[in-house]
N, C-alpha and C positions, 0 to 999 in steps of 0.2 A: 366290541365297542363299549367303552365306559360312558354310560349316559350321564348327562349333567345331573339329572335327578330321576331316580327310579322310585316312583311313588308306590308301585305295587310291592316292591321289596321293603320299603319303609312300613307300609301298612300291614304286611304279612306278619311283622313282629308282634302285632297286637291281637293276633288270632289265638283262640276262638272268641275272644271278648268282643271284638268288633261285630262279628256276625250275630252273636247273641244279643248285643245291644240293638241291632237293627230289627231282629225278631221281636224284641220286647216292645219297640215302638210300634211295629206293625200290628201286634196283637192288642196293643192298648186302644187302638182306634182313635187316638188323639194325636194329630200331626202338627198342630200349631198351638202355641200358647198353653202348653201343658207342663207336666211335672219335670220332664227332662230339661227344658229351658230354665225353669225356676231353680232347679237344683244346680245346673251349671252356672247360672248367674251368681249364686251364693258361693260356689266353689272357686270360681274365677276371681270374684271380688276378694275372697280370702287369700288367694294366692298372690294377687297383685298388691294387696294391702290397702284397698279402697273400701269405702262404706257401701257404694252402689256399683252394680254392673247391670247394664241394659243390653240384652242381646238384640242385634240388628242384622240386616241382610248381608252387609259386606263392609269392608274397611272404608271405602269412599263414603258410604252413607253415614258411618260413625262420625266422621269428621264434619260432614255437611250438616248433620243433625245437631252437633255441638254448636256450630256457628249459628244455625237457624234458631236454636233455642235461646242463645244469648240475645239475638235480635228480638225475639218475642218478649223477652224479659226486660228489654230496654237498655241492655248493656252495650249493644252495638246497633248501628243503623247503616243503611245503604251508603256506599262510598267510603266508609271507614276503612282504615288500613290494617292489614295483618302482615307482619314480617314473617318471611318463610325462606328457607334455603333455595338458592337458584338451581342447584343440581339434584333436587329431589325427584322422585317419580311424580308424574304429572297429576296423580290423584290428589296430592296435597294441595296443589294450586287449583284444581277443578273445584274442590270443596269451598274454596274462598270465592271464586268468581261466580259459581252457581248461586251464591247468596248475595250477589251484587256488592260484594266487598272488594277491596283493592289489594292484590298481593304486592308486597314490596320485596323484590328478589335480592337476597344477600349472598355474596360469594362465600364459598367454603374455605376452611383451612385445608391447604393442599396436602397436609400430612394425614389428617383424620377423615377428610371428605365431609365432615359435619360442618354446620354453619360456623363461621368465624365470629366468636363473641366480640372481638375488637372492632368489627365492622358494623355492629348493630346500632349503637347509640347515635351515630351521625345520620341515620335514616329515620329516627323517631321524630314524629311531628305531632301536632295537636290532634290529628286524625288517627294516630296509631292507637289501636285498642287491644292488640294481642300479638304474641309471638307463637308461631306454630313451630314447635321444636321436633325435628325429624331425627330419630335415632337410626341413621342410615346404615344399611348393611348389617345391623345388629350391634353397633357400637354406641354406647351412651353419649349423648350430645349435651347433657346438662353440665353447667359450670357455675362456680360462685359468681362470675361476672354477669351471667344471664339472670341469676336470682337477684342480683343487685339492681339490674335494670327493670325487672318485673316489679320490684318493690318501689323503686324510685318513681316510676311513671304510672304506677297503678295499672299494670297491664294484665290481661288474662294469659296464662301460660297453657297452651294447648299442645299436648304431646301426640305426635303421630308415631305410635308404637307398633306399627304393622310388622316391622322387621326385627323387633327386639324383645319378644316375650321371654321373660326370665332374666333380663339384663338388670344389673344392680348399680345404683349410684348412692354412695354414702349410706349403706345399709337399708336402702329402700329400693324397691323394684321400679324401674321405669314403668310408666303407666299410673303411678301414684304420686309423682313428684310435682305435677302441675295441677291446674284447676280442673282439668278434664282431659281424658285421653281417648283416642280412637285406636281400635285394634282390628286387624284383619286375620281371618282364619282361612284364607285362600289355601288350597291344598298344598302348595309348595312352602308355606311358612313353617317356622320351627314348631308351632302348634297349628297343625293344619286339619281342616275338615275334609270331607269327600265331595265338596261343592263349595259354593260361596257361603260366607258367614262373617260376622263381625260383632263388635261390642263397643260400648262406651263405659269407661270407669270414671268415677268422680266421688268426691265427698260432699258435693253440693246438693242438699235435699231438693231444692226447688228446681235446679237444672235437671236432675235425674227425672223428676216428675214430668217436666215439660218434654224432655226427650222421649220418654216412654209414651206420652200422649201423641206427639207429632208422628212418631214412627208407626202408630196404629190408627191411621186415618185422622189424626188430630183428636182422638177420642179417649177419654178416661172411663166413661160409662158408655156401654154399648148404645149406639145410635144417637149419642149426644156428642156433638163435635165442637170442641173448644177452639181448634185451630184448623186452618186449611192444611191438613196433614198429608202424609204419604204412607205407602205400604212398605215398611222396611222391618221385617221381623226375622229373627233367627228361628229356623224350623226345628222340630223335635228330633229329626234324624241327625242333623248336624250337631245339635247339643249333646245327644247321646254319644256320638263318636268322640267329641271333644272331652267328655267326662272320662272316657277310657284313657285318652292320651295324656291328659293334664298331669296325673301323678308321676309320669315318667319324663316330663319335660326337662327338669333339671339334669337328670342323668343323660338325656339325649344332648342337651347343650354342652355338657362336659365332654362328651365324645367329640363334638364339633371342635371344642377347644384343643383337644389332643391332636386332631388332624391338622388344625391351623398351626399349632406349635411345630409339628413335624414338617409342614411345608416351609415355615419360616426358617427352621434350622438347616434344611437340606436343599432348598432351591438355591443354586449357586450361580446361575446365569447372571452375569454382572449388569446386563442392560435392563434387567427387570427391577421394577420398584415394588417392593413387598409392602404389605400393610404395616401401618405404624401402631404401636401399642406402648403405653407407658410402663407396663409390667409384662413379664413373660406370659404369653397367650394362654398357656395351660392352666395358669393359676389366677388369671384376671377375670373377675366376675362382671366387669364393665363391658364385656363383649360376648355376645352369644353366637357370632359368626353365622348369621343368616346367609351371608355371601362372603366368599374369600376373593377379594379383588386384588389383581396385580395390574401394573401399568407397564406398557412397552411402546416405544416410539414407532415400531412396526407391528402394531397390534393385529392388523388384518392378516399379515403374512404369518405371524405366530399362530393365530387361530386356525388358519388353513393347514399349517404344518401339524398342529395337534389333531385336527380332524382326519387328516391323511394317515395319522398314526393311531387312529381308533379312540380318540378322546374328544368328547363333545364339550364345548365351552359356550358360554353366552356372554352378551354384552349388556351390562346394566349401567347406563342406557345409551343407545347409539346417538340419539338426538336430544339435546337439552330442551326443557320446556319452552324457553324463550325463542327457540328456533323452530318450534312446531307451527304448522300452518294454522292450527287452532288459535294460536296466540300471536298473530301477525303484529299486533300492537306493541309487542315487546322486542321485535326483531332488531330495533336500533340500539338495544341495551349493550353496553360494553361490559362483558363478563368473561374475561380471558381465562381465568382459572377454571370456571365451569366448563368452558368449551374444550380446554386442554384435557380435563378429566374425561369428558365424553368421547374424545377422539382417541384416547389411549388405554382405557380400562378394559380388562378382560376378567370374567368370572370363571374360576376353576371349580370343578365339582367338589362339594363338601356337604356331607350329610351324615346322620347318625348310623346309617345302614351300610356305609362304605367299608370294604375290606382293606386291610393293611396292604395287601398286594396291589390293589388298585391305586392307592396313594403312592406307593413306590414306583409304579409304572408311570404315573403322571410326572413325578419328580424327575425320573431318569430321562423321560422324553423331553421335558423342558430343558434340562441341563445339556442335552445334545443338540439343541437348536443353534443354527449358525446363520 
């Protein structure tokens, strides 16, 4: 069986460094708010190209802390609107509604699966305070039109960079092109920990200060609480793991590009819709291929066929957010492109530890589908 993702195989490539880093943390006796987190924050901020990095517990918390902090700073208030892609993972939308803000769901571009810039301006109202830009599947979603709208309407640009670590837009890494960005280090991400973890990057001094306080029980000085905060901190073990992996992230992303390029050049089944890219995938830095998404009108039959032939695939995502029971209030929305995507997408295995023979087997199996 070719697994969709073999985390043991991916992490074994970093031994013995990973085991030594764990030992270092254990022997230090400091497991929270210590040297590993401090150093990782510096290193990740430098990598992304931002002034600040604040380590937090997970990617969802990173986004919700950004919005919560903007509210504490008076930039946003309850019922203000945040524009967000309709076909994103539900965490993007949860971060908005948990802060009693209103998500405005925008259809994607059917070619890129990212938010369609041409559909944003018609949804902007006097209550619109921000755009949450999701670099879905690892593809940069930023465009000159989005920048124009951010400037024209004085909006906050919040990046959901959970799937796009290392992605580049106009010589800047995603995660540094907006006012603030949320990152996830869930184990399956391009830069993955061995548990949950996340971070916020920003150049905004005050925002970074408020986020750091709120994430630590609302406290800047121990036992003095400025805000009704929460407990959302990156722990020392996860930070130590991420410090080992970060220097190899660009090389790992390049391996993903090579696999994606080979898929694109060699999958010949005419009924399959392959990913769209403006440049050859192997040389394009605007995509880090967190996921390799294909579409097929008989997606479920294709997935079963691949499974029967020893290839595990996943669906990202089977149910769009507006059709989830948690968001019954959105069930009446007319979002046909989003629904088409969720009904037809299939994710093929792609990661930096894959063997060429596995890629060949997947391609040959797909090309034999009838």
